[in-house]
C-alpha atoms as an extended CHARMM CRD file, in Angstrom:
* protein
*
        88  EXT
         1         1  ASN       CA             -0.0360000000       -0.0430000000        0.0100000000  PROA      1               0.0000000000
         2         2  ILE       CA              1.8030000000        3.2050000000       -1.1650000000  PROA      2               0.0000000000
         3         3  GLY       CA             -0.8910000000        5.3710000000        0.2010000000  PROA      3               0.0000000000
         4         4  SER       CA              1.0950000000        5.7770000000        3.3110000000  PROA      4               0.0000000000
         5         5  ILE       CA              4.5090000000        6.6030000000        4.4980000000  PROA      5               0.0000000000
         6         6  ASP       CA              5.0070000000        3.2350000000        5.8900000000  PROA      6               0.0000000000
         7         7  GLY       CA              3.9730000000        1.5980000000        2.6410000000  PROA      7               0.0000000000
         8         8  ILE       CA              6.2500000000        3.7740000000        0.5690000000  PROA      8               0.0000000000
         9         9  LYS       CA              9.2430000000        2.8930000000        2.8220000000  PROA      9               0.0000000000
        10        10  GLU       CA              8.3020000000       -1.0550000000        2.7260000000  PROA      10              0.0000000000
        11        11  ALA       CA              8.0020000000       -0.6840000000       -1.0810000000  PROA      11              0.0000000000
        12        12  LEU       CA             11.5600000000        0.9920000000       -1.3670000000  PROA      12              0.0000000000
        13        13  ALA       CA             13.2860000000       -1.0620000000        1.3060000000  PROA      13              0.0000000000
        14        14  ASN       CA             14.2150000000       -3.6860000000       -1.3570000000  PROA      14              0.0000000000
        15        15  SER       CA             15.1260000000       -1.2410000000       -3.9710000000  PROA      15              0.0000000000
        16        16  SER       CA             18.7310000000       -0.6200000000       -4.7930000000  PROA      16              0.0000000000
        17        17  VAL       CA             18.0080000000        2.7770000000       -6.1440000000  PROA      17              0.0000000000
        18        18  LEU       CA             17.9050000000        4.9220000000       -2.7590000000  PROA      18              0.0000000000
        19        19  SER       CA             19.3760000000        4.0520000000        0.6100000000  PROA      19              0.0000000000
        20        20  ASN       CA             17.2100000000        4.0370000000        3.5220000000  PROA      20              0.0000000000
        21        21  SER       CA             18.5200000000        7.3050000000        4.6610000000  PROA      21              0.0000000000
        22        22  GLN       CA             17.8040000000        8.7220000000        1.5360000000  PROA      22              0.0000000000
        23        23  VAL       CA             14.2730000000        7.4500000000        1.4160000000  PROA      23              0.0000000000
        24        24  ASN       CA             13.6750000000        8.9560000000        4.9120000000  PROA      24              0.0000000000
        25        25  HSD       CA             15.1270000000       12.2020000000        3.9180000000  PROA      25              0.0000000000
        26        26  TYR       CA             12.9870000000       12.5150000000        0.8330000000  PROA      26              0.0000000000
        27        27  LEU       CA              9.8010000000       11.4770000000        2.7660000000  PROA      27              0.0000000000
        28        28  GLU       CA             10.4980000000       14.0230000000        5.3010000000  PROA      28              0.0000000000
        29        29  LYS       CA             10.8430000000       16.5550000000        2.7140000000  PROA      29              0.0000000000
        30        30  THR       CA              7.3850000000       15.6930000000        1.3020000000  PROA      30              0.0000000000
        31        31  THR       CA              5.9440000000       17.2940000000        4.4940000000  PROA      31              0.0000000000
        32        32  SER       CA              7.8290000000       20.5330000000        4.2980000000  PROA      32              0.0000000000
        33        33  GLN       CA              5.9670000000       23.8420000000        3.4850000000  PROA      33              0.0000000000
        34        34  GLU       CA              8.4820000000       24.5890000000        0.5920000000  PROA      34              0.0000000000
        35        35  VAL       CA              7.5360000000       21.3180000000       -1.1850000000  PROA      35              0.0000000000
        36        36  LYS       CA              3.6860000000       21.7640000000       -0.6310000000  PROA      36              0.0000000000
        37        37  ASP       CA              4.0580000000       25.2320000000       -2.0400000000  PROA      37              0.0000000000
        38        38  LYS       CA              6.0380000000       24.1080000000       -5.0530000000  PROA      38              0.0000000000
        39        39  LEU       CA              3.6710000000       21.4470000000       -5.7260000000  PROA      39              0.0000000000
        40        40  LYS       CA              0.7660000000       23.9360000000       -5.5660000000  PROA      40              0.0000000000
        41        41  GLU       CA              2.7450000000       26.1470000000       -7.9600000000  PROA      41              0.0000000000
        42        42  GLU       CA              3.5470000000       23.5690000000      -10.4680000000  PROA      42              0.0000000000
        43        43  THR       CA             -0.0060000000       22.2190000000      -10.4730000000  PROA      43              0.0000000000
        44        44  GLN       CA             -1.4310000000       25.5810000000      -11.1290000000  PROA      44              0.0000000000
        45        45  ASN       CA              1.3140000000       26.1340000000      -13.8640000000  PROA      45              0.0000000000
        46        46  VAL       CA              0.2650000000       22.9890000000      -15.6080000000  PROA      46              0.0000000000
        47        47  LEU       CA             -3.6360000000       23.6910000000      -15.2780000000  PROA      47              0.0000000000
        48        48  ASP       CA             -2.9660000000       27.1250000000      -16.9470000000  PROA      48              0.0000000000
        49        49  LEU       CA             -1.4680000000       25.1190000000      -19.8750000000  PROA      49              0.0000000000
        50        50  GLY       CA             -4.8080000000       23.1540000000      -20.1550000000  PROA      50              0.0000000000
        51        51  ALA       CA             -3.8350000000       20.0610000000      -18.2520000000  PROA      51              0.0000000000
        52        52  PHE       CA             -6.7320000000       17.6730000000      -17.4480000000  PROA      52              0.0000000000
        53        53  GLY       CA             -5.2510000000       14.3680000000      -16.4030000000  PROA      53              0.0000000000
        54        54  ALA       CA             -1.9030000000       12.5610000000      -16.3500000000  PROA      54              0.0000000000
        55        55  PRO       CA              0.4050000000       12.1700000000      -17.9540000000  PROA      55              0.0000000000
        56        56  TRP       CA              0.4710000000       15.6850000000      -19.2810000000  PROA      56              0.0000000000
        57        57  ILE       CA              3.3160000000       16.4250000000      -21.6580000000  PROA      57              0.0000000000
        58        58  VAL       CA              4.1370000000       20.0330000000      -22.5610000000  PROA      58              0.0000000000
        59        59  VAL       CA              6.1020000000       20.4270000000      -25.7050000000  PROA      59              0.0000000000
        60        60  THR       CA              7.6840000000       23.9000000000      -26.6860000000  PROA      60              0.0000000000
        61        61  ILE       CA              7.4250000000       24.3660000000      -30.5360000000  PROA      61              0.0000000000
        62        62  PRO       CA             10.8290000000       24.7860000000      -32.0300000000  PROA      62              0.0000000000
        63        63  GLY       CA             11.6100000000       28.3700000000      -33.0840000000  PROA      63              0.0000000000
        64        64  SER       CA              8.9020000000       29.8950000000      -30.8560000000  PROA      64              0.0000000000
        65        65  ASN       CA              7.8810000000       30.1500000000      -27.3140000000  PROA      65              0.0000000000
        66        66  GLU       CA              4.4290000000       28.4500000000      -28.2070000000  PROA      66              0.0000000000
        67        67  LYS       CA              3.6270000000       25.4550000000      -26.1190000000  PROA      67              0.0000000000
        68        68  GLU       CA              1.2180000000       22.4420000000      -26.8500000000  PROA      68              0.0000000000
        69        69  GLY       CA             -0.0500000000       20.0860000000      -24.3810000000  PROA      69              0.0000000000
        70        70  PHE       CA             -0.5140000000       16.4760000000      -24.8270000000  PROA      70              0.0000000000
        71        71  PHE       CA             -2.6080000000       14.1010000000      -22.7880000000  PROA      71              0.0000000000
        72        72  GLY       CA             -1.5480000000       10.2760000000      -22.4650000000  PROA      72              0.0000000000
        73        73  SER       CA              1.4770000000        8.2290000000      -23.2800000000  PROA      73              0.0000000000
        74        74  ASP       CA              0.1200000000        7.2890000000      -26.6210000000  PROA      74              0.0000000000
        75        75  ARG       CA              0.6080000000       10.7180000000      -28.0780000000  PROA      75              0.0000000000
        76        76  PHE       CA              4.4860000000       10.4410000000      -28.7670000000  PROA      76              0.0000000000
        77        77  HSD       CA              3.6660000000        9.9940000000      -32.4210000000  PROA      77              0.0000000000
        78        78  LEU       CA              2.0730000000       13.4900000000      -32.4890000000  PROA      78              0.0000000000
        79        79  ILE       CA              4.8690000000       14.9810000000      -30.3720000000  PROA      79              0.0000000000
        80        80  ALA       CA              7.3590000000       13.6510000000      -32.8430000000  PROA      80              0.0000000000
        81        81  GLN       CA              5.2700000000       15.1260000000      -35.6910000000  PROA      81              0.0000000000
        82        82  LEU       CA              5.1300000000       18.4070000000      -34.2440000000  PROA      82              0.0000000000
        83        83  LEU       CA              8.9130000000       18.4100000000      -33.6260000000  PROA      83              0.0000000000
        84        84  GLY       CA              9.7220000000       17.1930000000      -37.2670000000  PROA      84              0.0000000000
        85        85  LYS       CA             10.9910000000       13.8080000000      -36.0060000000  PROA      85              0.0000000000
        86        86  SER       CA             10.2030000000       10.4180000000      -37.0540000000  PROA      86              0.0000000000
        87        87  PHE       CA              8.5820000000        7.8680000000      -34.4410000000  PROA      87              0.0000000000
        88        88  SER       CA              8.3740000000        4.2090000000      -34.7320000000  PROA      88              0.0000000000
């Protein structure tokens, strides 16, 4: 159950990606006001770009500052087309 801190710790206990001290460090940071404020800020930023679900991918169109959002991991072919790349 990764819906709780203990569940996350247990899930990561057998991982070689992070040490136990790193897991504890990052989990403690999730409760800081700084991280909470950043999450709210970034959530509002992506909502302002039109996000309505996850994954939401924002692509800056080459040669401009224009951004286009894509919903879903099945949109990579459209992103490639926008960027002038091939996708297979």
